[in-house]
PDB file of N, CA, C and O in Angstrom:
ATOM      1  N   MET A   1      12.441   0.930  11.367  1.00  0.00           N
ATOM      2  CA  MET A   1      13.256   0.916  12.542  1.00  0.00           C
ATOM      3  C   MET A   1      12.759  -0.210  13.438  1.00  0.00           C
ATOM      4  O   MET A   1      11.553  -0.410  13.582  1.00  0.00           O
ATOM      5  N   LYS A   2      13.690  -0.946  14.040  1.00  0.00           N
ATOM      6  CA  LYS A   2      13.330  -2.035  14.938  1.00  0.00           C
ATOM      7  C   LYS A   2      12.851  -1.449  16.258  1.00  0.00           C
ATOM      8  O   LYS A   2      13.337  -0.411  16.707  1.00  0.00           O
ATOM      9  N   VAL A   3      11.897  -2.129  16.867  1.00  0.00           N
ATOM     10  CA  VAL A   3      11.277  -1.646  18.097  1.00  0.00           C
ATOM     11  C   VAL A   3      11.408  -2.707  19.178  1.00  0.00           C
ATOM     12  O   VAL A   3      11.212  -3.891  18.906  1.00  0.00           O
ATOM     13  N   GLU A   4      11.734  -2.303  20.393  1.00  0.00           N
ATOM     14  CA  GLU A   4      11.708  -3.199  21.551  1.00  0.00           C
ATOM     15  C   GLU A   4      10.732  -2.610  22.562  1.00  0.00           C
ATOM     16  O   GLU A   4      10.854  -1.448  22.949  1.00  0.00           O
ATOM     17  N   PHE A   5       9.765  -3.417  22.986  1.00  0.00           N
ATOM     18  CA  PHE A   5       8.750  -2.956  23.918  1.00  0.00           C
ATOM     19  C   PHE A   5       9.122  -3.295  25.352  1.00  0.00           C
ATOM     20  O   PHE A   5       9.983  -4.137  25.607  1.00  0.00           O
ATOM     21  N   ILE A   6       8.461  -2.625  26.275  1.00  0.00           N
ATOM     22  CA  ILE A   6       8.635  -2.969  27.681  1.00  0.00           C
ATOM     23  C   ILE A   6       7.940  -4.298  27.940  1.00  0.00           C
ATOM     24  O   ILE A   6       7.145  -4.744  27.113  1.00  0.00           O
ATOM     25  N   ILE A   7       8.216  -4.923  29.042  1.00  0.00           N
ATOM     26  CA  ILE A   7       7.814  -6.304  29.339  1.00  0.00           C
ATOM     27  C   ILE A   7       6.325  -6.617  29.115  1.00  0.00           C
ATOM     28  O   ILE A   7       6.051  -7.618  28.453  1.00  0.00           O
ATOM     29  N   PRO A   8       5.337  -5.846  29.611  1.00  0.00           N
ATOM     30  CA  PRO A   8       3.956  -6.301  29.432  1.00  0.00           C
ATOM     31  C   PRO A   8       3.474  -6.295  27.985  1.00  0.00           C
ATOM     32  O   PRO A   8       2.517  -7.000  27.665  1.00  0.00           O
ATOM     33  N   ILE A   9       4.102  -5.524  27.103  1.00  0.00           N
ATOM     34  CA  ILE A   9       3.654  -5.459  25.706  1.00  0.00           C
ATOM     35  C   ILE A   9       4.587  -6.330  24.870  1.00  0.00           C
ATOM     36  O   ILE A   9       5.793  -6.090  24.807  1.00  0.00           O
ATOM     37  N   GLU A  10       4.012  -7.336  24.236  1.00  0.00           N
ATOM     38  CA  GLU A  10       4.820  -8.228  23.425  1.00  0.00           C
ATOM     39  C   GLU A  10       4.908  -7.729  21.985  1.00  0.00           C
ATOM     40  O   GLU A  10       5.993  -7.683  21.404  1.00  0.00           O
ATOM     41  N   ARG A  11       3.755  -7.354  21.407  1.00  0.00           N
ATOM     42  CA  ARG A  11       3.744  -6.859  20.027  1.00  0.00           C
ATOM     43  C   ARG A  11       2.466  -6.075  19.777  1.00  0.00           C
ATOM     44  O   ARG A  11       1.458  -6.272  20.455  1.00  0.00           O
ATOM     45  N   ILE A  12       2.523  -5.186  18.795  1.00  0.00           N
ATOM     46  CA  ILE A  12       1.330  -4.455  18.351  1.00  0.00           C
ATOM     47  C   ILE A  12       1.343  -4.416  16.833  1.00  0.00           C
ATOM     48  O   ILE A  12       2.378  -4.627  16.200  1.00  0.00           O
ATOM     49  N   ARG A  13       0.174  -4.141  16.257  1.00  0.00           N
ATOM     50  CA  ARG A  13       0.042  -4.069  14.806  1.00  0.00           C
ATOM     51  C   ARG A  13      -0.890  -2.924  14.465  1.00  0.00           C
ATOM     52  O   ARG A  13      -1.942  -2.776  15.087  1.00  0.00           O
ATOM     53  N   GLY A  14      -0.524  -2.118  13.492  1.00  0.00           N
ATOM     54  CA  GLY A  14      -1.362  -1.017  13.049  1.00  0.00           C
ATOM     55  C   GLY A  14      -0.907   0.312  13.627  1.00  0.00           C
ATOM     56  O   GLY A  14       0.193   0.432  14.167  1.00  0.00           O
ATOM     57  N   LYS A  15      -1.791   1.326  13.500  1.00  0.00           N
ATOM     58  CA  LYS A  15      -1.475   2.654  14.014  1.00  0.00           C
ATOM     59  C   LYS A  15      -1.786   2.723  15.502  1.00  0.00           C
ATOM     60  O   LYS A  15      -2.808   2.210  15.957  1.00  0.00           O
ATOM     61  N   LEU A  16      -0.909   3.351  16.241  1.00  0.00           N
ATOM     62  CA  LEU A  16      -1.124   3.545  17.660  1.00  0.00           C
ATOM     63  C   LEU A  16      -1.841   4.870  17.905  1.00  0.00           C
ATOM     64  O   LEU A  16      -2.764   4.941  18.716  1.00  0.00           O
ATOM     65  N   ARG A  17      -1.419   5.905  17.209  1.00  0.00           N
ATOM     66  CA  ARG A  17      -2.070   7.212  17.231  1.00  0.00           C
ATOM     67  C   ARG A  17      -1.776   7.896  15.901  1.00  0.00           C
ATOM     68  O   ARG A  17      -1.084   7.324  15.059  1.00  0.00           O
ATOM     69  N   GLN A  18      -2.281   9.092  15.697  1.00  0.00           N
ATOM     70  CA  GLN A  18      -2.146   9.773  14.408  1.00  0.00           C
ATOM     71  C   GLN A  18      -0.827  10.549  14.314  1.00  0.00           C
ATOM     72  O   GLN A  18      -0.837  11.740  14.002  1.00  0.00           O
ATOM     73  N   ASP A  19       0.297   9.894  14.579  1.00  0.00           N
ATOM     74  CA  ASP A  19       1.592  10.570  14.517  1.00  0.00           C
ATOM     75  C   ASP A  19       2.359  10.261  13.235  1.00  0.00           C
ATOM     76  O   ASP A  19       3.496  10.706  13.081  1.00  0.00           O
ATOM     77  N   GLY A  20       1.759   9.508  12.314  1.00  0.00           N
ATOM     78  CA  GLY A  20       2.413   9.216  11.044  1.00  0.00           C
ATOM     79  C   GLY A  20       3.219   7.932  11.018  1.00  0.00           C
ATOM     80  O   GLY A  20       3.967   7.704  10.067  1.00  0.00           O
ATOM     81  N   TYR A  21       3.090   7.077  12.039  1.00  0.00           N
ATOM     82  CA  TYR A  21       3.809   5.806  12.089  1.00  0.00           C
ATOM     83  C   TYR A  21       2.828   4.653  12.300  1.00  0.00           C
ATOM     84  O   TYR A  21       1.772   4.822  12.911  1.00  0.00           O
ATOM     85  N   TYR A  22       3.195   3.478  11.783  1.00  0.00           N
ATOM     86  CA  TYR A  22       2.436   2.270  12.074  1.00  0.00           C
ATOM     87  C   TYR A  22       3.406   1.157  12.431  1.00  0.00           C
ATOM     88  O   TYR A  22       4.594   1.228  12.116  1.00  0.00           O
ATOM     89  N   PHE A  23       2.889   0.130  13.088  1.00  0.00           N
ATOM     90  CA  PHE A  23       3.705  -0.973  13.586  1.00  0.00           C
ATOM     91  C   PHE A  23       3.305  -2.261  12.884  1.00  0.00           C
ATOM     92  O   PHE A  23       2.134  -2.479  12.572  1.00  0.00           O
ATOM     93  N   ARG A  24       4.308  -3.119  12.639  1.00  0.00           N
ATOM     94  CA  ARG A  24       4.051  -4.411  12.014  1.00  0.00           C
ATOM     95  C   ARG A  24       5.147  -5.383  12.411  1.00  0.00           C
ATOM     96  O   ARG A  24       6.199  -4.989  12.913  1.00  0.00           O
ATOM     97  N   MET A  25       4.878  -6.669  12.176  1.00  0.00           N
ATOM     98  CA  MET A  25       5.880  -7.710  12.423  1.00  0.00           C
ATOM     99  C   MET A  25       6.504  -8.075  11.080  1.00  0.00           C
ATOM    100  O   MET A  25       5.797  -8.203  10.080  1.00  0.00           O
ATOM    101  N   TYR A  26       7.821  -8.244  11.054  1.00  0.00           N
ATOM    102  CA  TYR A  26       8.529  -8.659   9.849  1.00  0.00           C
ATOM    103  C   TYR A  26       9.613  -9.643  10.257  1.00  0.00           C
ATOM    104  O   TYR A  26      10.567  -9.284  10.947  1.00  0.00           O
ATOM    105  N   ARG A  27       9.454 -10.888   9.823  1.00  0.00           N
ATOM    106  CA  ARG A  27      10.401 -11.957  10.129  1.00  0.00           C
ATOM    107  C   ARG A  27      10.683 -12.066  11.618  1.00  0.00           C
ATOM    108  O   ARG A  27      11.827 -12.235  12.038  1.00  0.00           O
ATOM    109  N   GLY A  28       9.623 -11.967  12.409  1.00  0.00           N
ATOM    110  CA  GLY A  28       9.749 -12.134  13.844  1.00  0.00           C
ATOM    111  C   GLY A  28      10.228 -10.911  14.595  1.00  0.00           C
ATOM    112  O   GLY A  28      10.426 -10.974  15.808  1.00  0.00           O
ATOM    113  N   GLN A  29      10.420  -9.798  13.901  1.00  0.00           N
ATOM    114  CA  GLN A  29      10.858  -8.569  14.556  1.00  0.00           C
ATOM    115  C   GLN A  29       9.768  -7.514  14.457  1.00  0.00           C
ATOM    116  O   GLN A  29       9.071  -7.415  13.448  1.00  0.00           O
ATOM    117  N   GLN A  30       9.634  -6.738  15.505  1.00  0.00           N
ATOM    118  CA  GLN A  30       8.661  -5.646  15.518  1.00  0.00           C
ATOM    119  C   GLN A  30       9.271  -4.445  14.792  1.00  0.00           C
ATOM    120  O   GLN A  30      10.382  -4.024  15.116  1.00  0.00           O
ATOM    121  N   ILE A  31       8.552  -3.894  13.813  1.00  0.00           N
ATOM    122  CA  ILE A  31       9.035  -2.799  12.983  1.00  0.00           C
ATOM    123  C   ILE A  31       8.081  -1.611  13.095  1.00  0.00           C
ATOM    124  O   ILE A  31       6.864  -1.796  13.112  1.00  0.00           O
ATOM    125  N   ALA A  32       8.621  -0.395  13.171  1.00  0.00           N
ATOM    126  CA  ALA A  32       7.838   0.838  13.099  1.00  0.00           C
ATOM    127  C   ALA A  32       8.198   1.522  11.784  1.00  0.00           C
ATOM    128  O   ALA A  32       9.375   1.702  11.475  1.00  0.00           O
ATOM    129  N   GLN A  33       7.176   1.903  11.008  1.00  0.00           N
ATOM    130  CA  GLN A  33       7.404   2.553   9.724  1.00  0.00           C
ATOM    131  C   GLN A  33       6.530   3.778   9.593  1.00  0.00           C
ATOM    132  O   GLN A  33       5.472   3.879  10.215  1.00  0.00           O
ATOM    133  N   ARG A  34       6.992   4.718   8.766  1.00  0.00           N
ATOM    134  CA  ARG A  34       6.177   5.895   8.471  1.00  0.00           C
ATOM    135  C   ARG A  34       5.023   5.497   7.577  1.00  0.00           C
ATOM    136  O   ARG A  34       5.174   4.653   6.693  1.00  0.00           O
ATOM    137  N   CYS A  35       3.881   6.098   7.803  1.00  0.00           N
ATOM    138  CA  CYS A  35       2.713   5.866   6.955  1.00  0.00           C
ATOM    139  C   CYS A  35       2.936   6.539   5.602  1.00  0.00           C
ATOM    140  O   CYS A  35       3.524   7.619   5.543  1.00  0.00           O
ATOM    141  N   PRO A  36       2.478   5.919   4.519  1.00  0.00           N
ATOM    142  CA  PRO A  36       2.616   6.557   3.218  1.00  0.00           C
ATOM    143  C   PRO A  36       1.741   7.808   3.143  1.00  0.00           C
ATOM    144  O   PRO A  36       0.658   7.864   3.725  1.00  0.00           O
ATOM    145  N   THR A  37       2.228   8.790   2.425  1.00  0.00           N
ATOM    146  CA  THR A  37       1.458  10.022   2.246  1.00  0.00           C
ATOM    147  C   THR A  37       0.786   9.994   0.884  1.00  0.00           C
ATOM    148  O   THR A  37       1.320   9.421  -0.065  1.00  0.00           O
ATOM    149  N   LYS A  38      -0.361  10.599   0.788  1.00  0.00           N
ATOM    150  CA  LYS A  38      -1.081  10.664  -0.471  1.00  0.00           C
ATOM    151  C   LYS A  38      -0.549  11.832  -1.285  1.00  0.00           C
ATOM    152  O   LYS A  38      -0.447  12.952  -0.784  1.00  0.00           O
ATOM    153  N   TRP A  39      -0.211  11.568  -2.537  1.00  0.00           N
ATOM    154  CA  TRP A  39       0.340  12.604  -3.403  1.00  0.00           C
ATOM    155  C   TRP A  39      -0.779  13.446  -3.995  1.00  0.00           C
ATOM    156  O   TRP A  39      -1.909  12.986  -4.154  1.00  0.00           O
ATOM    157  N   GLU A  40      -0.443  14.680  -4.314  1.00  0.00           N
ATOM    158  CA  GLU A  40      -1.398  15.542  -4.999  1.00  0.00           C
ATOM    159  C   GLU A  40      -1.557  15.043  -6.430  1.00  0.00           C
ATOM    160  O   GLU A  40      -0.599  14.565  -7.038  1.00  0.00           O
ATOM    161  N   ASP A  41      -2.755  15.154  -6.957  1.00  0.00           N
ATOM    162  CA  ASP A  41      -3.016  14.726  -8.321  1.00  0.00           C
ATOM    163  C   ASP A  41      -2.832  15.928  -9.246  1.00  0.00           C
ATOM    164  O   ASP A  41      -3.779  16.668  -9.512  1.00  0.00           O
ATOM    165  N   THR A  42      -1.613  16.113  -9.729  1.00  0.00           N
ATOM    166  CA  THR A  42      -1.287  17.233 -10.607  1.00  0.00           C
ATOM    167  C   THR A  42      -1.587  16.858 -12.057  1.00  0.00           C
ATOM    168  O   THR A  42      -1.722  15.673 -12.363  1.00  0.00           O
ATOM    169  N   PRO A  43      -1.694  17.823 -12.943  1.00  0.00           N
ATOM    170  CA  PRO A  43      -1.919  17.500 -14.364  1.00  0.00           C
ATOM    171  C   PRO A  43      -0.808  16.623 -14.955  1.00  0.00           C
ATOM    172  O   PRO A  43      -1.084  15.764 -15.792  1.00  0.00           O
ATOM    173  N   ALA A  44       0.436  16.831 -14.531  1.00  0.00           N
ATOM    174  CA  ALA A  44       1.533  16.007 -15.049  1.00  0.00           C
ATOM    175  C   ALA A  44       1.380  14.558 -14.609  1.00  0.00           C
ATOM    176  O   ALA A  44       1.610  13.648 -15.406  1.00  0.00           O
ATOM    177  N   ARG A  45       0.994  14.322 -13.348  1.00  0.00           N
ATOM    178  CA  ARG A  45       0.776  12.950 -12.865  1.00  0.00           C
ATOM    179  C   ARG A  45      -0.377  12.289 -13.610  1.00  0.00           C
ATOM    180  O   ARG A  45      -0.300  11.117 -13.979  1.00  0.00           O
ATOM    181  N   LYS A  46      -1.439  13.048 -13.827  1.00  0.00           N
ATOM    182  CA  LYS A  46      -2.598  12.504 -14.535  1.00  0.00           C
ATOM    183  C   LYS A  46      -2.211  12.126 -15.964  1.00  0.00           C
ATOM    184  O   LYS A  46      -2.618  11.069 -16.447  1.00  0.00           O
ATOM    185  N   ALA A  47      -1.439  12.962 -16.645  1.00  0.00           N
ATOM    186  CA  ALA A  47      -1.000  12.666 -18.010  1.00  0.00           C
ATOM    187  C   ALA A  47      -0.111  11.426 -18.037  1.00  0.00           C
ATOM    188  O   ALA A  47      -0.250  10.584 -18.925  1.00  0.00           O
ATOM    189  N   ALA A  48       0.801  11.306 -17.072  1.00  0.00           N
ATOM    190  CA  ALA A  48       1.685  10.142 -17.016  1.00  0.00           C
ATOM    191  C   ALA A  48       0.882   8.869 -16.757  1.00  0.00           C
ATOM    192  O   ALA A  48       1.169   7.827 -17.346  1.00  0.00           O
ATOM    193  N   ARG A  49      -0.113   8.943 -15.887  1.00  0.00           N
ATOM    194  CA  ARG A  49      -0.956   7.789 -15.584  1.00  0.00           C
ATOM    195  C   ARG A  49      -1.737   7.361 -16.822  1.00  0.00           C
ATOM    196  O   ARG A  49      -1.848   6.167 -17.102  1.00  0.00           O
ATOM    197  N   GLU A  50      -2.281   8.327 -17.567  1.00  0.00           N
ATOM    198  CA  GLU A  50      -3.042   8.006 -18.781  1.00  0.00           C
ATOM    199  C   GLU A  50      -2.134   7.409 -19.856  1.00  0.00           C
ATOM    200  O   GLU A  50      -2.534   6.489 -20.569  1.00  0.00           O
ATOM    201  N   LYS A  51      -0.906   7.935 -19.972  1.00  0.00           N
ATOM    202  CA  LYS A  51       0.052   7.400 -20.939  1.00  0.00           C
ATOM    203  C   LYS A  51       0.412   5.956 -20.580  1.00  0.00           C
ATOM    204  O   LYS A  51       0.474   5.097 -21.459  1.00  0.00           O
ATOM    205  N   PHE A  52       0.647   5.690 -19.301  1.00  0.00           N
ATOM    206  CA  PHE A  52       0.969   4.341 -18.850  1.00  0.00           C
ATOM    207  C   PHE A  52      -0.197   3.393 -19.140  1.00  0.00           C
ATOM    208  O   PHE A  52       0.008   2.281 -19.625  1.00  0.00           O
ATOM    209  N   THR A  53      -1.411   3.835 -18.844  1.00  0.00           N
ATOM    210  CA  THR A  53      -2.589   2.997 -19.072  1.00  0.00           C
ATOM    211  C   THR A  53      -2.755   2.679 -20.548  1.00  0.00           C
ATOM    212  O   THR A  53      -3.045   1.539 -20.912  1.00  0.00           O
ATOM    213  N   ALA A  54      -2.572   3.682 -21.401  1.00  0.00           N
ATOM    214  CA  ALA A  54      -2.716   3.455 -22.843  1.00  0.00           C
ATOM    215  C   ALA A  54      -1.670   2.475 -23.357  1.00  0.00           C
ATOM    216  O   ALA A  54      -1.956   1.688 -24.260  1.00  0.00           O
ATOM    217  N   GLN A  55      -0.468   2.509 -22.802  1.00  0.00           N
ATOM    218  CA  GLN A  55       0.614   1.651 -23.288  1.00  0.00           C
ATOM    219  C   GLN A  55       0.550   0.239 -22.723  1.00  0.00           C
ATOM    220  O   GLN A  55       0.820  -0.720 -23.445  1.00  0.00           O
ATOM    221  N   TYR A  56       0.199   0.089 -21.452  1.00  0.00           N
ATOM    222  CA  TYR A  56       0.324  -1.216 -20.798  1.00  0.00           C
ATOM    223  C   TYR A  56      -0.987  -1.856 -20.363  1.00  0.00           C
ATOM    224  O   TYR A  56      -0.965  -2.936 -19.773  1.00  0.00           O
ATOM    225  N   ALA A  57      -2.111  -1.238 -20.629  1.00  0.00           N
ATOM    226  CA  ALA A  57      -3.396  -1.803 -20.195  1.00  0.00           C
ATOM    227  C   ALA A  57      -3.651  -3.126 -20.915  1.00  0.00           C
ATOM    228  O   ALA A  57      -3.367  -3.268 -22.105  1.00  0.00           O
ATOM    229  N   VAL A  58      -4.187  -4.081 -20.175  1.00  0.00           N
ATOM    230  CA  VAL A  58      -4.531  -5.379 -20.744  1.00  0.00           C
ATOM    231  C   VAL A  58      -5.924  -5.265 -21.335  1.00  0.00           C
ATOM    232  O   VAL A  58      -6.874  -4.859 -20.665  1.00  0.00           O
ATOM    233  N   LYS A  59      -6.022  -5.631 -22.596  1.00  0.00           N
ATOM    234  CA  LYS A  59      -7.311  -5.586 -23.274  1.00  0.00           C
ATOM    235  C   LYS A  59      -8.165  -6.761 -22.805  1.00  0.00           C
ATOM    236  O   LYS A  59      -7.706  -7.903 -22.793  1.00  0.00           O
ATOM    237  N   LYS A  60      -9.402  -6.478 -22.420  1.00  0.00           N
ATOM    238  CA  LYS A  60     -10.298  -7.549 -21.972  1.00  0.00           C
ATOM    239  C   LYS A  60     -10.808  -8.337 -23.167  1.00  0.00           C
ATOM    240  O   LYS A  60     -11.144  -7.778 -24.211  1.00  0.00           O
ATOM    241  N   LYS A  61     -10.855  -9.645 -22.985  1.00  0.00           N
ATOM    242  CA  LYS A  61     -11.376 -10.506 -24.035  1.00  0.00           C
ATOM    243  C   LYS A  61     -12.890 -10.424 -24.047  1.00  0.00           C
ATOM    244  O   LYS A  61     -13.502 -10.327 -22.983  1.00  0.00           O
ATOM    245  N   PRO A  62     -13.510 -10.461 -25.211  1.00  0.00           N
ATOM    246  CA  PRO A  62     -14.971 -10.432 -25.256  1.00  0.00           C
ATOM    247  C   PRO A  62     -15.540 -11.729 -24.649  1.00  0.00           C
ATOM    248  O   PRO A  62     -14.981 -12.812 -24.825  1.00  0.00           O
ATOM    249  N   VAL A  63     -16.628 -11.592 -23.957  1.00  0.00           N
ATOM    250  CA  VAL A  63     -17.265 -12.741 -23.318  1.00  0.00           C
ATOM    251  C   VAL A  63     -18.011 -13.528 -24.378  1.00  0.00           C
ATOM    252  O   VAL A  63     -18.895 -12.988 -25.044  1.00  0.00           O
ATOM    253  N   SER A  64     -17.667 -14.796 -24.543  1.00  0.00           N
ATOM    254  CA  SER A  64     -18.363 -15.636 -25.525  1.00  0.00           C
ATOM    255  C   SER A  64     -19.585 -16.247 -24.871  1.00  0.00           C
ATOM    256  O   SER A  64     -19.625 -16.452 -23.658  1.00  0.00           O
ATOM    257  N   ASP A  65     -20.566 -16.530 -25.682  1.00  0.00           N
ATOM    258  CA  ASP A  65     -21.789 -17.162 -25.168  1.00  0.00           C
ATOM    259  C   ASP A  65     -21.502 -18.639 -24.940  1.00  0.00           C
ATOM    260  O   ASP A  65     -21.383 -19.420 -25.884  1.00  0.00           O
ATOM    261  N   ALA A  66     -21.395 -19.002 -23.672  1.00  0.00           N
ATOM    262  CA  ALA A  66     -21.077 -20.387 -23.311  1.00  0.00           C
ATOM    263  C   ALA A  66     -22.287 -21.268 -23.543  1.00  0.00           C
ATOM    264  O   ALA A  66     -23.392 -20.943 -23.107  1.00  0.00           O
ATOM    265  N   GLY A  67     -22.082 -22.385 -24.231  1.00  0.00           N
ATOM    266  CA  GLY A  67     -23.138 -23.365 -24.416  1.00  0.00           C
ATOM    267  C   GLY A  67     -24.033 -23.079 -25.593  1.00  0.00           C
ATOM    268  O   GLY A  67     -24.981 -23.829 -25.829  1.00  0.00           O
ATOM    269  N   GLU A  68     -23.776 -22.036 -26.335  1.00  0.00           N
ATOM    270  CA  GLU A  68     -24.639 -21.755 -27.505  1.00  0.00           C
ATOM    271  C   GLU A  68     -23.863 -21.911 -28.766  1.00  0.00           C
ATOM    272  O   GLU A  68     -24.408 -21.719 -29.853  1.00  0.00           O
TER     273      GLU A  68
END
C-alpha cells in the first residue's frame, strides 16, 4: 500500500513497531507491506524440501590440487 507522510517526515525504512508491517521505498514511492510470517515445519514440508534438494541440488566439484 502506498503511504503519504505528514510534512516533517519524508521517508522511513524498516519496522516502526511490532504490528506486522514494514516500510520501504520502491521506485520513489513509500510502501508499507506486511512482514512475512514463518511457516511451521511440518513433516510434509520437510519431505517436499528433501525431495526438491535431491532432484535439483547442484553437485559440488571436487577440489583439485592446484600447482601439483
